[in-house]
C-alpha positions in Angstrom: 83.3 151.0 103.8 85.6 154.3 103.1 88.7 153.5 101.7 92.2 155.1 100.6 95.2 154.4 98.7 98.4 153.6 101.1 100.2 156.7 101.1 97.8 159.0 99.8 97.5 162.4 101.3 94.5 163.6 103.1 93.7 166.0 100.3 93.5 162.9 98.1 90.2 162.0 99.5 88.7 158.5 99.7 86.3 156.3 98.0 83.3 154.0 98.8 84.1 150.0 98.3 81.0 147.9 98.2 80.9 143.9 97.8 77.6 142.3 97.1 78.1 138.7 98.1 75.6 136.2 99.4 75.2 135.4 103.0 75.3 131.6 102.2 77.7 129.8 99.6 77.5 126.2 98.8 80.8 124.5 97.9 81.1 121.2 96.0 84.5 119.5 95.0 84.9 116.2 92.8 88.0 114.8 91.9 89.5 111.5 90.2 93.4 110.7 90.5 94.8 107.9 88.3 98.2 106.2 89.2 100.1 103.8 87.0 102.9 101.4 87.9 105.2 103.3 85.6 105.5 106.3 88.1 102.7 108.3 85.9 100.1 110.1 87.7 97.0 112.2 86.3 94.7 113.8 88.6 91.6 115.9 87.5 89.3 117.8 89.8 86.1 120.0 89.3 84.9 122.6 92.0 81.9 124.7 92.2 80.6 127.2 94.6 77.3 128.7 94.4 74.8 131.2 96.4 72.2 133.6 95.8 73.1 135.6 92.2 76.7 133.7 92.2 78.2 131.0 90.7 82.0 130.1 90.6 83.7 127.4 89.1 87.2 125.8 88.8 88.5 122.8 87.1 92.1 121.7 87.0 94.0 118.7 85.2 97.5 117.6 86.5 100.1 115.2 85.0 103.2 113.9 86.9 105.8 111.7 86.3 107.6 110.1 89.3 111.0 108.6 88.8 
């Protein structure tokens, strides 16, 4: 794909943009939520995306106190 910067003049030229991404990507997400009677809440989550020569992972941990 030929690209250029916004506001750049024609004399600045263009550049080639390439992205090698897999045709098929599988996604998996797992999580757990804990609620306590005193208003405390904890949530953990893990996500995985995988394809040919591609792996993306994400993990999160959230805490909340509801009053």
